N, C-alpha and C positions, 0 to 999 in steps of 0.2 A: 826819182820822182815819178817816172813812168810806172814803176811797180806799185807805187802808192795810188796812182790814178786808176790802174786796172783793179786794184784791191777794192777801192771805194765803189767803182762801177759795179763790180760783181756782187759785193755785199748789198748794195742798194737794190739791185734787181732780185737778188735772193730774198731780201726782206719782203718784197711784194708777193713772191711765190709762197713764202712762209705764211703770210696773212691769208692767202687763198686757201691753203691747206687747213689752217685752223678753222676758217669759216665753213669749209666743207665738212669737217668733223662735227661742228656744232649743228649743222643742218641735218646730218645723218642721224645723230644720236637723239635729235628731237623730232624725228619723223617715224613713220611706220617701219623704216628700215633699221631702227636702232638695234634690233636683235642680231642682224647680220653684222653690224659694226662691232658689237661686243663679242660675238662668236669668232669673228676674224682675228681680233686681238688675243683671244683666249686659245687659239689654235696651238696645240702642243707641238713643239719642234724638238726632235731628238737627234743628236749626233753622237755616234759611238764608234770608237776605235779600240778594239780589244776590251780591256777592263775600264778604259776611260769613257765615261758617259757624261754628256752635258745635255740635260733635259730642262727646257724652260718653255713657258708660253711665248707666243710671238711678241707680245708686248715687251717682255724682258729681254728678248734677243735684240729688239730695237734699242732699248734703253742701255743695255750692257755692251752690245756688239757694235751697232751702228754709231752710237755716241762715242765709242772709243776712237773711231775714225775722226770724228769732230775734234776730240781732244788731241789727237795726233796732229791735226792741222793747227790747233791753237798752240801746241808746243813748238811746232816749226816756226810759227809767226813770232812767238816770244823769243826764241833763240836768235832768229835773224834780226829782230828789232834790238835786242840787247847787244849783239856783236857789231852791227853796222847801221842800224836804223834809228828811229825816234828815241828808243830807250837807251841808246849809247851815249847820248848827250845829256848829262845831268841837269843842265840849265833848262833844257827843253822839256824834260820829264817831270821837273819839280812841281809845276802847277797842276797838271792832270793827276799826278800821284797824290797830292793833297786832296784834290777833288774826289778821287777814288776812295781815299781813306774816310773822308767825311760821308761819302755816299754809301759806305758800308756800316759805319758805326751808328749813325742816327737812325736808319731804318731798323737795324737790329734792336736798338734800345726801345723804339716805338713798339715793335712786336712784343718784346719781353714785357713792356709795361702792361699790355693787354692780356698776356697769357702766363704771367709768372706763377699763378696759382695752380696751373694744370701741368703736371709732370709729363703727360703725353704731348700736349700741344707745344710746350716750350722747346721741344726738339726741332721745331720748324723755324727757329730764330734766324737762320741764314737765308730763308726763302726770299725776303724782300731786299737782300743785299746785292742782287745780281742785276746786270744790265745786258740786254740783248742787242749786240752790235749790229746784226743784220737787220733787225726790225727798226732800230733807231736810224741807221743810215738810209734805210728804205724810205723813211718819213722825210729825211732831209732831201732825198732825191726828188720827192714830189714838189719841192720848192724851186726846182730848176737851177739855172746857173747864177741865181742871185746870191747863193750861199757862198761866202768867202771860204777859201781853202783852209784858213786857220781854224774855223769852226769845226770842219770835218776832221782835221788832224787832231784837234783837242779831244773831240768825242771818241775817235778811234783809239787814241793813246790811252784815254781813261778806261775805255771798255776792255782793252787788252790787259791793263793792270788789274781791272776788276776780275777778268777771267783767271789771271794768275792767282789772285787771292782766293777765288772760288776753288781752284785746284787744291790749295793748301787746306781750306776748310773741309773739303770732302775727305782728304787724306787723314786729317786729325780727328774729325768729329763724326764722320759717317762710315767708318770702317769698324767691324766688330767680329768676334769669334774667330780670331786669327789662327790659321793653320801654319805651324812652324815648318813642316816639310814642304808645303807648297811655296812658302816664302823663300826657303833655301833654294828650291829649284828655280824660282823666279830670279833670285840673286845670281844663280849660275847663268841664266839667260842674259842678264844685264852685263855680267863680266864678258861674255862672248861678244855682245854688242860693242862694248868698250874696246875690246881687242880689235874688232873689225875696224873701228874708227882709228885707233892708233896705228894700225897696219895700212892705213890709207886705202882701205877697200871702198870703192865708190859704186859698186853694183847694188842697186836698191833691192833687187830680189833677195840678196843675202840677208839684208836687214829685215825684210818682210818675213822670211821663213823663221828666223830666230825671234822676231817680234811676235809672231803668232804663238809660238811656244811660251813666250813671256806672258802674253795676254791670258792664255789658258791657266797658267800658274797663278796669276793674280786673281783670276776669276774664282779659282778654288781656294784662295788664301783667306778670304774675308775682307781684304782691301778691295775697294770698288774697282771693277775691271777697267773702267774708262781711264784710270790713272796710268795704266800700262801704256796708253797712247802717248801721254806726255813723256814718260821715261824713254820710250823708243825714239821720240822726236829729238830729244836732247843728245842722242848718240849719232844722229844722221849728220854727215860731214857737210860743212859749208865751203870746204876747199874745192877748187875747180877740178873737174875731171879732165885730165890732159888728153884723153882720147877724143872727146867731142867738145871740150871747153865749157862744160856746163857743171855747176855745182849740184850735187845730188839733192841737197836740201831745197834749193830753189826749184829744181825740176819736180820734186815730189810735191812741194807746196803748190806749184802751178797746176799739176795734174789733179790734186785733191780739191782745189777751190771750187770748180764747177760741180763736182760730185757732192760736196758738202752743202753748197749753197742751193742747189736745185734738186738734191736727192735726200741726203741724210737729215738735214734740219726740217724740211717740209714733211718728211715721213714721220719724224719724231713729233712734230706739231700735230699732225693728223692723228697720231696714236694717243696723244696725251691731252688734247684740248677738248675732247668730247665731254661736255657737261650737260646732263639733262636739266633743262631750265623749267620744265613743267612743275608747277606746285611750289616754286621758290617764292618765299614771302619775305617781308622786310626783316623779320626776326632772323632769317637765315643769313642775310647780309650783315646784320649787326652782331652775329656770333663773334667771340674774341679772335678766332683764327682768321677768318676772311677780313675782319676789320683791321687786325694788326698788320696783315699782309698788304691790304689795299692802301692803308694810310702810310705804311712803311715805304711802299713804292712811290706813291703820289706825293706825300708831304715829306717823308724822311729823305728821299733821294734829292729833291730840290733844295731842302734845307741844308743837308750835309754837303753836297757838291758846291752850291753857291756860297754857303756860309764859310767853309774852310778856305775856298779860293779868295773870298773877300777879306778874311782875316790875314791871309798870307800877303796879299797885295797891299793892304792897309799898313801892315807891319814892315813893309819894305823888303820882304823875303823873296818876292817874285813880282813880275809885272805881266799885265795882260798882253797876249800876242797881238801882232798887227792884224787889224780887221775885226778884232773882238772888242766889244764894249759890255757894260753891265747888263743891258737889256738882252743882248744876244747870248751872253753867258747864262742868264736866267732861263732863256728858252732852251738852251742845250741841257741845262740842269734838269728841266722838266722832262726832256726826252730820255734822260738817264733812268727815269722811273719806269721805262718800258722793260720789265724784267723778262717776261714771257718765257722763251726757250730755257734759259739757264734757271729761272725760278721754278719752272715746271720740273726740271730735272732734279734740282735740289729738293723740291717738295716730294718727289717720288722716293728719294732716299730717306727723307726725314720720317715718313710714315709707312715705309715698306714692311716693317716688322710689327705694326700696331695691331694685327689680327683683325677680327670682324669689326671691332669698334673703330678701327682705323679707316674703314671705307668712307665713313662720314667725314673724317678729317681730310682724306685725300680730296674728296669733292669740294669741301670747304676751302681748302688751300687753292684749288684750281679756280674757284669762284673769285677769291680775293686777288689772285694773280691777274685774271682777266679784267676785273674791275679797275685795279690800280694801274695796269698797263694801258688800258683804254683811256682812262682819265689823263694819264701822262702824255700819251700819244696825241690826243686831240688838243689838249691845252698847249703843248709844246709846238705843235704844227701851226695852230692859228696865231699864237703869239709871235712866232718867228716870221710867219707870212706877213703879218701886220707891220712888224718892225722893219723887215727888209723892203717892203713896199714904200713905207714912210721914208726910209733913208735913201731909197733909190740906189741900192747897192748893185753895182755892176763892176766889181773889182776883179782881182785875180781869182779865177774859178777853175774847177775841174771840168774840162771840156769832154 
């Protein structure tokens, strides 16, 4: 439980920093300094070792490199939760799992309904399926100690499952032009990582060196490089190191949390949230791409999460956890519509190969993400604040 408390505190604080980074990007790109903002992200960065060359603009180093660290942390959290945490108990995971399923299906269907006639736009169907756990828990933190632990655990478990589904979506739908040789070399790296695990190697540096090799192979393979972070995480041992009594997975997760919460995700938000708002008209907001994303996040998430949970409870397949009622569940379902970081990331993948015509789609998807996330954040916050004040909730809380 102490680990859970620390996780929630860190994610909540990180969510506030995340918002600040996004606002700073919006301010810069809509000011006379916009040229410097865009030039900064376009800065070419080249790393060469012999014949091996990796050349990308800074924006892609952030999206492919830094976000691999984020997915490494996600993979560590999922592995720990499956082996000994919330996801190890099927009775506890059933309800948020159904909520996560509904929260992905309904937003995707709404987006497809608006964009089914556009072969380029349809590629963004997964954008509104994501939930930003840092942002959502940051909003809950603003409500103080009136929020029951059960609400936070439900939201966190749902978001972790949402991240897991997002990983599968990226692997299946946003990987292309595969290089067989790079994949074979990556497979060799994975075999070495598995051998290290089976040989009870607990030195994190050994996994880091092989993991860097695996990341480079995945980067060159056509599979998105961030997935290497998940693969590496699944090989990190949860067994206790008998030298100092610490499990490598726990130690690495503890070390990465501050880096990701206060570094990786805010930098990603700063690099991807810059949307020029000058000249935006109502017609821009009503374009099928931003409309499908905004409605998918705002309406689809709440309908999917609340609807699937309601059907499960009504059918007797599960029951609401202690401290949860239908009003509070609806408030949490609204917060699940805050897609932000993960939605921006999937959006960058969906339209990265769209060419010049894709620039408009990228801006349109960012506009939809911001609109849907903002509506979800505000409505969820004010509804929960009103409900918790009305109920006078002062139960079991995260101190």
